[in-house]
N, C-alpha and C positions, 0 to 999 in steps of 0.2 A: 327115456334119457337124455337121446339127442337132440328130440324135441321139446323137451325142459330147457334144452342150454339154446338152443333158436330161438324161444321165446325172451331173451333177457334184451331189452331197448337202453338206450340212452337215458331215460326218466327215470326208468329203475336204480342205473347205478349212481344217478345225478344225486340219486334222494339218498344212496347210501352215506354215499360220500360226503353229504353235508352230515349228516347227524352225526358222523364220526369229527369231522373239524368243530362244529359247535362246542362238541365235549370238552376238546381238546384246546380249543381258543378259549374257552370260558374259566379251564383251571388257569392256564397259564398267562394269560391278560389278568385274571383278578389277583395274583399271587403278586404278577409286576409293578401290579398301579397300587397296592396297599402299602409295598416295598420301598416304590418310589414317593410314596404320600408321607412314611414314617421319614424318610430322609431329607426330603425337606422339609419336612417340620424344624428337623433339627437344624438343618442351616436356615432357616428361616428367623430361626429364635437366636442364631448367634448371629444372624445380618441385623434383626429389628436391636438388640442391644447395641451394637453398634452404632449404627444409625442414629438412636435416640441418643447415644451419647456425644457423637459428633454434632447434632444438630443442637442439645444443650450447649454445649461449648461456643459453637456459633454464635449460637445468641448472644452468651454473655459474653462472647469479644466482639461482637459489634456493639452490644449494650456500652461496653468500656471504652472500645476506639470512639463512637460516637461523642460522648464526655469528653474524654483526650484531645476531639476536635474542637471541641466549642469552646473548652479552657485553651486550647490556641488560638481559637479566632478572637476570644474576649483579649486576651494577652498583645494581640496581634495589633489591637485597637487602643491598647494604653494610652499611649503616646497622643495619640488622637482625641479619644476623649476627656485625657485633662487639660489638651489645649482647647477645645471646644467647650470646656467647661470653663476655665480662666476667661477665652476673652467672651463668653456669654457672662460673666458676673461683670469682668470689667465695662463692658456696652451699657449694663445697668446702672453701674455707679458713673460711669460719664454722662448718659441719658440726662439721671438725676442733677447732678451736677449742673449741667447744659438748661436743666428748664428750671433750678431755682435761679442761674443767673439771669434769666429771660425774665421771669417772672417778678424780681426784685431789683433790675440793673435800673431802673427809672426811678426806684422809688428808695435804697438804701446806699449807703456807702458802697465802695469795692471793699472795704476790711469787714463791714457787717457779712456782706455774701460770702467772703471767703468762712469767717468764719461759723456761718450756718451750713455750708458744702460740709465742712469737715466734721459739723455736731452731726448731721444726717450720716455723715460713711461711718463713724467712729463707731458706732453700736451695731450695723449689721455684720453676720458672722453665717457661714457656712460651712459645706464639706465637716460635718460634727463639730460643727467650732473650730475647726482650726484654720478654716479663711476668712482674712481682712482684706480690706483697703488700704493701700498706702498712697501718699503723693508727695513727690518731690517737684521742687522746679528746676528751670537749665538749665541752676548752677551747680545743684549738687544740693541744695540746702533741703532737709527732711521738712515735709509740711504737716504730713498726717503718718502717725505709725501707733495704731490703737493699742498695741499690745504693751507697746514700751512708749507711752506718751511723754517720758521726763527725758526721751532724747530727741524728741522734736524741736524743731530750729537747728538742730545740726550740722555742719556742710560733710557728708559724705560722697565727695565728689574725691576721692582716695581710696574709696573702701574696696579690699581688694577679696576675692573669693580663698578656697584650701588650695587653688593651682594657681594665682597670684594673679588672676583677670581681675580688673579696674570694673565693678559692677554696676555700679550710676554711672559713669563715662560712657560705659557700651550700650546702655538705657536710652541717656541721652541723645548719643550719637543716633541710636538707630529712629529715636523719634524726630529726629531732626530731619534724618535722608524721608525715612516712611513716612510719618504723621502715626506708625503703630506697629507692633510686632513683637515676638518673644523673644524671650533669651534664657539661653541653658548652663547654669553655671555650680562647682561642687560648694556644699556646706558642711559647716556642724552639723551630728544629729542630732535629729531634733528630743530624740530621746536620753541621749546623752553618752552614747557607746563612742568610744575615743578611737577605736582601732577601724571605724567606717568611715568611708569618704561620700557620703551620700550625694545624689545630684537633687538640684531643685531647678523648675521651672517658674518664670513669670512671662506676662502678659502685661505691657506697659500700651497705652494711648494718649495723645495729645490733648489737652483741654486747652485751647486757644484764650480764651479771653484774659487768663491769668499767667500764662504760660508755663503752665504745669505739665505736665504728664500723671496720670490716676492711672495703678499697676494693683496685680494682684498675684501672689505666688502659693508653689504647692510643692512639697519634697514628694518626690517619683516614688520613694518608698512606702512613702504614707499611703498613696493611692494606690498603690498593688497591693496592702494591706486589704486595704478597701474591699479591692476584687476580689480576693482573695476569701473573706468571710461570705461577700456577695456570691461566688461560685460554691461555695462550701453549703446554704442554704437549699439552693438552686437542685444541687448535686442530691441532698439530704431525702428532695421530697418526688425522687424519680423512683417509679415503679415496674414494672416489666413484668411477662409470666402471669405466674399465679400467688410465689413469696419473691419473685427476684426484687433485689435492691442492690444499689452501688454502695460500697465502703470506701472510704479514704484514711487513709494511716500516714504516718513518715517513716524514714527507712529505719527509724527503732521500734516501730509496734506501736508508738500511741495513736488511739484514736483520735483523727482531727473533727469528726463530727457524726452523730448518730442521732436520726431524728426523733425516734421513739424512746431512747432512753438517753438522753443529755450529761447524764453523771458517771457516762461512761467515757467525754471528752477528755485527754489528756491520759489519757491512763493504757497502760502498755495490756491488754487484755488477752492478744495469743501469748504474751512471756508467762503471762501467770494464771489466765483459768482455762488452758488448752493443755491436752499432755504434748510434748515435745513440741511446745510453744518457742523455744528459742530458735530449734532447727527449723518450723515456719517460715520467723521474721526472716533469716538467713536466703530462705530458698525464695521469699517474696521480692528480698532486697536484690538478688542475684537476676531474677526473671523481669522485674521491673525496669532493670539497668540494660537489659538485652534492646537490640532497636525492634520496635513491634512488639516489645511484650512478650510474656510466653504465661504458659500453663503450670498451676504447684495441686497436687495432692497433700489435704493435711486432715486430722480431725477436728470436728468443732461439735458444739452440743446442739442440738436441735430443739428448738424453742417449743415445740407442743410437747414431748414427754423428758427433755434437759437431758439427755442421752446422748453420749460422745455418737457422733456417725462421722464414716468418711466422707468427704465434700473433695470437689475438684474444682479451680477457682483461676481464671483469666486477671491476671494484673499487669499494668504498663505504668512507669514510672514519669516523672516530672521532676527532672535531677535538680535542676537549678532551683526547684522549690522545696525537695527533699519529700516528694509524695507520691505515695504510692495508690493509682485508683485500680478497683478491682470489682467482681461481680462473680458468686459461683453457683454451684448447683450439688444437691444431697444424690450422692451414687443410691441410697435406699432405695427411692423411689422409683429410680431405672430397675433394680431388679426386683420391685413387687408386683410394679407394670410386667416386664416379662414373665414372672412367675401367672400369673393371673391371665395373661396371653396363653401360657403351655397348659395349663388345663385345660381353658377354652377349644384350644386346635388339637389336643387329644380326642374330647368329647367328640368336635365335629369329625375327626379323622374314624371314630368308627362308627357313627351313626353313617358318613359317606362308606364305609367298607362294606354295611348292613345294606346299605340301598345299593350298592356296586352286585352285591351276592343276588339280592332278588331281580335285580334289574339284567342278569344275565340268563338266569333261573326263566325270566320269562321272554329273552330275546330267544334263547332255545327253543321254548316251547313254539313261539311265533315262528322262527326258520324253517321246522318241522312242518307248521303251518302252509307256510310261503313256497316249502317244495312241494309239498301236495297240488299246490295251484299251477306252480311252475308247470306242470306237464299239459294241465288245460289250457294254459293261455299260452302255449307253446304251441300246440295245434292250433288253436285260432289262429295266432300271427302266422303261420304256415297256411292257413286257408284264407287269409288278408295276401298276400304273395299270390298265392296261386289265383284268383280272382282279379287282380292287378295284370296278371299276367293273360291271361284271358281275354281283358276290355282292353288291354294296349294298343291293340289292334285298329281300333274301331274308335275310340275314345280318346280323348286329355285327359283326362279327370286324375287328380293326383290323389298319391298312396294320402291316405290319412295315420300319421305317425302317434295320434291318440291311442288307436286301437294296437300297436306295438307296446314294449315293455320291456325290450332290452336294447342297450346302445348297438349292439352290429344290428339289431333290422332296421333300429332308426337311421344308421347313417346307409342301408340299402336302399331304405326310403329317402333320404334324403340326395343319393346320388341321381334317382328316377326325377324327383322335382328339382333336381338344380338349375336347370337350363330355365324353366319356367321364371323361378325366382330371378335368375341374375334378369331376366326379362324385365321384370316388373322395376326391380332396382335401377334400372337404367332409364326407362321410362320416368320412376318418382323424382330421379336426381336432376333430368334432364327440365322436370315442370319445376321445381324449385331452383335452377339457373337461371329458366325465362323470369320469374319471381323477382328474383334478387333483381335483375338487368332491369325490367320494369322499374321496380321500385328508386332504383338507383339514378334509372332516367328520366323519372319525374324528379328527385329530389336537385337536380345541379340548380346552381341560383344560375349560370349561364343560357343563354338558349340552345336547344338544339336542335337541326333539321337534317334527316337522314332523307335518299332520293334513291332511285333507280338507277341503270343505267341510261335511260331515256330522259334523266334531268326530270321525273317526275316526282313531289312528293309524295313517300313513303310512311314518315313519322315526327313530330314533332311534341316537344316537351310541354310541360307546363308554362315556364317562364320564355318559351317564344310564343307560347299563345300570347301573353301579355303583352309582351314588347310587338308584336305585328297586329294584333287583333283581331285574329282569326281562332277558331275553335280546331283542334284535331282530325275531326270530324268531316268540315267544309274544305279542307286542302287535300285532303288523301286524293291523289291523281290527280291535281293541279299541276301542273309548269314551277317550275323553282322560280323564275324568273319573276313570275305573276305575283307568288304572295311573298319571296323575298325582295322587295325593291329597294335597292339602294343606288346613290348617285353621290358624284363627289360635289361639295359644295360649291368649289371656287367654279371647275370647269363644267359644272350640269352635267357631264359624261354618266356614263353607265358604266361601271365597272366590267368586266368578264368575274364573274361569280367564283369560281375556283381559281383567280389569282390574285394572291394576295399579299404580293410582294412590295405592290406599291405604296410610298412613302405617307400621302394626303387623307385623311379622316374621312372614310365614307359615313354618309346620312340615309338610316334607315327611314323608307318612306310606311307605315303603318296603314293598316286599312281605311282608319280614319282620316288619315293625311296629317296627324304627328310627325316632325323628323325628329331624329333622335341621332346624336351621334356614338356611336359603334366603333369598336376594336372587333374584327371575327378573324378565323383562320378556318379553313378546309383543307381538305384531304379526300382523296379516290382510296376503296376500299378496296382491297385487293384477296383472292383466295390463295389456295398455298401452291398454285401453280402460275400465279400472277398474273392472272384476270381479273378485270374489274367485274365489282358488284353492285358499285353505286358509288355513293360520294356521302361526306357528312359536313355539314356546316357550323362551327358552334361561334357563338358571337355573344357580347354582354354589352349592356349601355350606359357609355361615358360620360354623357351628356353632363353630368355635375361636376365629374373632375375634369374636365375641358373648364368649362364655367369657373372654375376654381383656379386653374392654372392661367388664362385670362385676368383673373381678379389678381394675382399675384403678379404675373408682366405688370401690371397699372402700378401696383404698391411700387415696385422696383425703380421705374420710370420716376413715377413722381419722389420717392427717394432719394434718383440719381438727381433730379430737378432742386431739391435740398438743399442739399450741399450746395450747388453754387446760386439759389436764391436768397439762403440764410446770409450768405456773406456780403451779397450786393446790396441787398435790402441794408445788413448792419451801418456800412459804409457813406449806403444814400443818405440814412438815418440821421448819421452825424454831419452831413453836410447839409442836411433839412433844419437838425437843431441851430445848426448859424445864422442859416437863411433866416428861419421864423422866427429866431430869438433877437435877432437884429431888426428884423421890421415891426415887430411888436415894443422892441425900445423906444423905434425911430416913433411911433403913433404917441407913444407914452412921452416925446420929449416935444414933440409940434403942438401948436396951439388950436385946439377945436375949430373945424373949416378952415383950417390952412389948405390951400390946395395942391400939398401934396397927400394930404390924408385920403384921397381917393386913389391914387399913385397905389398909397404902398397896402390899401384894401385889396387893389387888386393882384400885387405881386402875394400878398398871404394867403388870398383865397388860391392863386394858381399853384403855391406851395403846399395846401392843403391838397388839392386834387394828386402830386404826387406823392404827399403823406399817404392817401389813399394806396395808389399804386403800389407804394413799398408795403401796406399791412397786406395786399392780394399776394405778394413776394412769401413774407414771412407766414402765410398759409403754408408753403408748401415745405418750409424749412423742418429739417426732422428736429426731435428731441425735444418739444416744446407742447404742454397740453393746454386744452382750454381752460380758460377762468369759467366752472362753469357755477351756475346760480339755478335753481328750479324756478320753471314758470309755466302759466296755464300757454297748452298748446296753440288752440284756439286763438287768444289775445294775441301771440307770437305771427301766427301765419298770417290773418288778418291786417297787423301793422307791416308787416315785409312786404305784401302784396298791395298794398293798397301805396306804401312806398314807391314803390317799382313803379306801378301803374301813375303815376302824375304825368299829366302831360301827352300821355299818349293814348289812340284814338282806339284803344280794346276795354273792351268790360270783362268783370271777372262775375264768374257765378259761384258763389259760395254753398257747400254740402258737408257742416262740419257737424257731427255728431254733437249729442249736448253733452254725454259724460266723458268726454275725452281726457284722457291722465296724464299729469302733467310730466315735463320733461327736462331734465337737468341738463342746461347745456349754457353754451357761449351764447348769450345773447346776439351781441356782433357780431361773430361769426356766424351762427345761422341766419340771420338776417341777410346778411351777404350774399349766401349760399341760394337762399329761396329766391333775392333779387335777380341773381343771376339767372334762375332757371325762370324765371318771369318774365325778363329781358330778353332770354332768347325766345320764349314764347313768342312777345312782340314783335322781335325779328322776324319772326316767321310767317307771319300774317300783314304784310305791309299795306295791304286795304282794310286792316280793321278784322273787329270780329269780337268772339268772346269767348274767354279761358274756364275753362272748368276747373275751380277745388276743390277737392272732398278728401276729410280725415275720417279715422274712425280709429277704435281700438283693436290689437292682433295679438294673439296669441299661436303664433307658427307652430305647427307639429314637427313628427323625425324627418319625414319625407316632402317637404316643401318642393327640393329643388333648390333653395334659396341656402347662401350659405351666413345662416341666422343660427341664436343661440335659443335654447327653450327658454325663453324668457318673456316678459310683456314688451310688447312694443305699440308704438304709435304711428301707424301707416297714411303717409300724405301723397296724394293722386293730383297733379298739375297736367291736364289736357290742355292740348294746344289745337285747331281745325287749319290748320296752317299746308304750307306746300309738302312736311313729310322729309324724311332721311333716307337714302337711298339704302338697302340693305348691306351692300360693302362698305358704306362708311359708317353704319352703327359701331365699329369697333374701333372705331378712333376718336369719337366725338369728345373722350374726355384724354386724350393725349394731351400732352403740354402745346400749345402755341399752334393746334390742328384748327384751323377756321376753314367756313364754306363763304363768308363774308368779306367784301372787298376791305373794310375798315375795322376788321375783329381780330382782337388782338390773342385769341387763341386760348385765353385764360379762364374766361366764364366760366366754362363748366369744367374745366378741370378743378379749379378753385371750391367749385359745391362739388363734387366727388373727393376733393381731401380732405376738406371740414365735413363732409357726413361720415367719412372711412374715419377722421378722427375722436366721430363724438361714438365707435363703437356702431356704425349704420351701416346702410345699404341703401346705393340706388342703383335702380334700373331703369331701363328706356324701352318700349316699343315702339314702332314708328313702320309706316307705309309711305310709301311717297304720295302725293296729291290727298290725303287722308287726315295728315297731323301726326300729332306724337303724344307718346302719353311718359312721363317721368314718376317713378315711384320711388319713392325715400319710405325708409324704415328706419326711426329713430328710436333707441331704450327708453322706455316708459320709466318714471319715477316712482315710489308706494308715498313719498313725501307731499305735503299741499305746499304751493307757491308760496313767497311772499307778497304782501299787497302792494301795490306800487305806490312810488310817492307820489303826491299829488305835483300837477305843472307849478300851483301859486307856491307850494314849499320849493319844488327844485328850483326855479327862480331866485327863490329867496337867499338859494346855499350859494348858487352860482353865478353871485352879481360880477360884472365885467370890471368894477373898482379897482383899480389900482394904489392901495396906500402903501404909506411908509412902512417899511419893516422896523423892529426893534433896533431904535437908535443905538450904535456899539456893539451888539451882538457879532459874534464870530463865528463866519460860516468855512467849512474847509471843503473843497470842490476837488474830485479824484477822477482823472478823465485821460485815458492818454491820446486824444486827439486836443492839436495846440487851439484849431478852432471853435469847437465844443468850450472850452476851457476858458475860452480869452469872452467868448459873448455868455457863460453863465456868468463870470466873473464882471462884466459891462451890466447885466442885468441885475445882479444882486445888489451891486454897487448902488446902482440908480435905486435899489429900494432900502438902501440906509446902512445895509451891513459892511463888515470889514471883511475881506474876502482875500483865503489865500489858495493856488491851485498845487494841486499833489499830480504826479503823472501816475502812479501805480500804486500797488498796497502795500509795499514796504516804504515808500515815502510817505504816504500816510499816515500810519503804524506811529512811524519815528516822530512826525511834526504833531502827532498828538498826543504822544509821551511829552513833550517838549511844551508843549500848549501846558498840561497839568502840573508841570513841576513849575513853571514861570505862575502858576494861578492865575492864566487868562486860560480856562477851557473854552472849548469850540459850542455853541450854541447849537448847532447839527454838523452833519455829514453829509454830503451827498455824493456819491459812489458810483462809478459806472461799473457793471456787472462782469465785465468781458475787457481783458487788456491782454490783448495776444504779445506773446512771449514773459507775461509779467504776471504779478500775484492781482485776481479780480477783486470785486468786492463780496464776492460769496464765500472769500480764503480771508479775506480783512476783515471782513465783520466779526469769526471767529475770535478774530486777537484781539481786536477793540473790545470785543467784549469781556476779553479777560483781563485789561488793562481797565476797563472801565464799565463796569454790568448798566451802567443807567443811559450809555451813549446814545445819544437820538440821531441815527442816523437813515438814509433815505437811499431806496436803490434804485437805480437810472439805467434803460437800456432799452436799445429797439427791438429787441426780442421781446413782444407782450406776453406772448405765450410761454415764457421759458419757465418752470416749476417755483424756482424762486419770484420770479415777478406775482406768480397764482396764488402761491403761500408764503408772502413776504416775512409774516411774524412770526414762520418756523422758525426762517433761519437768524433773524434776531431784529430786525429792521424796522422801523417804526412806521414807514411810508414808501411808496413809489411812484415813480415819473416816468412815461412813456416821452422816450423819443420818437420825433423831433416836438419840442415843447416851446410854449410861449410864456411873457412876461406874467401874466395873470395866472396860469397853470401853477407856476413857479411859484408864485407871492400865496395861492392857496393853500398848496401840501407845505411848505412851512409854517404859515399859520397854524396848520392842522395839526403837523408834530411839535414845536413848539409850546402848543396850549395844552399839550397831553401833561 
């Protein structure tokens, strides 16, 4: 017996305990689960019913509210739609009347045209036949009234509405003030109801030829009635869900619309055909009058079997229309669905209960089987640990947890393996961090160089490789100053690489000798104790940014010069106008061969040279635009170069591509720019030589390093073999008044730069002392074809120098604030045979022009100065003159040839333009041209 007791083991006790627990657990859990399923079924059924009803109520509520919102939206647009309709109809009538008038104004008498207009508009109807057109003259006489033609011809000046407002008077006042407009007034009811004061809306528009106004009017109430009919038809077609629809009744229960049964419209179906109909109507009316509407329950006959079924509906009212909008759902459908689901749920619970019982029986058998296996696995697990402990002294082999079957044993195995696993995680984490750091390092857009404490390169990224021209494997271990070579452009000094406090931008010299402007920063890397571990340099290429800043500085300089040059050139052109005008007038007055003629010619030539100087000054004046035309690029280049090389001891070698794109430029300005560049090249070769001029088409990419847009350009290169330009002067050659030549004005290259920039181009120069200079010009290309040039014979024919008398007796008005210019213009025009008057500003010009029209002595032409300091100039005055006389022949005059008004004078209302300073033959030519139009 003692031996039997001593043979008890943990495995045997565990087996008996598991059998008992399995049996009891199966019984308890099975009972609780089945009870829970039945209880949950009841709860789910009730919840299902509630949710179904609420979902259907929400559905009908949303549908009703959507309809009510739509009605509100359409009502909010009632007045707008009514006015738009009236305005559109009146515009149609006005257009018809205007078309008839224009067609027959030269064929029929005014009386016949009026009758034709009235007869045409009399029979036009709209708005279901209610709409028509009426016509009044501005004295209140009724010209057209189709609905009562017998009152046509009556004077309605004193016609009043129900509120005592003068209708016709108000319409006439509106037409006189605004030309058209809307008028609202109260009128008698169109249906004869004496208790209402309906409102009426009219729209009228002035018809200038006969001093009429044409109009149309409509009762707002009639328009609202049309809107209600339209809304009822649309609502009747709405369907939702399986059988859902929208019903509309009035507050007394009468049906307003029924799409499927039109015979019910107007009948009180609720009150006569349903149980408790009167109470239903009362509940519906009360719910509809609540803010936001409400739900009602009532009995209604279902269409399938014509049996009264309980129904719930949501209704919402429109009080001022006495409408009730509603939609509902039958409750028997809900009960039927729930009953079907109840039966299905009961069957499902039974099936699941049987499955659970079977499952627990299986589990019971499996537990017994597992318990039997437990003893075997327990012995195996103990063997694994015993083996591990024996090998732990001489081996680092981990315990294989797959051989263990309980969490406790696995936890023991985890404790033994944890140290090795943690070490592996640390190594993996370190490796991932190194990979992320290397990827980030390679991806940085700036160049990065890392050096050790001895200033030896240990690492560079891809951006640094591109900027310095070295590969990483080539620079490892090299001294930092050998790889990262920087210098200051101005001082030529080599800075301390770790000192980045200097204000001077350094230059990076790459392996192939390329120099780049850079910005860089350097830092010493220290460990946690503050000891140096090396250094890191971060740098980026700012060459293009620096070039852009330099170009911006040039633009600011030219803008400042433009402010000064524009004013000087304007005043100087006024003086030259007086000088050249008097000289040309003197030449016209002397006899041919007179000894004074040669003196006057010399004076004229000198003045023309001064005129050229002012043109260069105007090149810098801001606000102007070149007068552009499309030209063949090769012809433009050859003409400018050939003209500039006349009399020079320098030849030109052309290399122009055959298919050069045309350019849209101001030919005079671009000729001046090319001439200045050629003259600069000639002056750089005092002993003579050859200038190379080449041109080709160019479509620049994104990374050209030049401030060029992504479009087509023509690239022109002008290369000389002269003395060259020192590097320290290259940045100054385009500055105003900078020149290295004793007699140079300092405006030649500045003028060329300004012209090219105004043409949206770019100019760049490369030069080395003793090897010459290369100027590269980029001009935007045009896709259009250039115009054919006018032959010299035709041009000479058009530009004859002969001065002929003007139209005797024609009156000319001159506007100029400069007395000197006004006097010389008067002398020249008087010499040409015109009668002349002079005004000093736009206000005086307008006053004189009005008087000339009133006296029936109009001016043949008006010559107007564009700019009047402190007064009204030509651009403002021409607007007023065009209002007074659309046929005015105005000529704009200004020393600013590049002004937008001069560039597109016809757009501003002028017939021609004349540029100051002008001479007698130029003045005659523009007058002949304008007066002959």
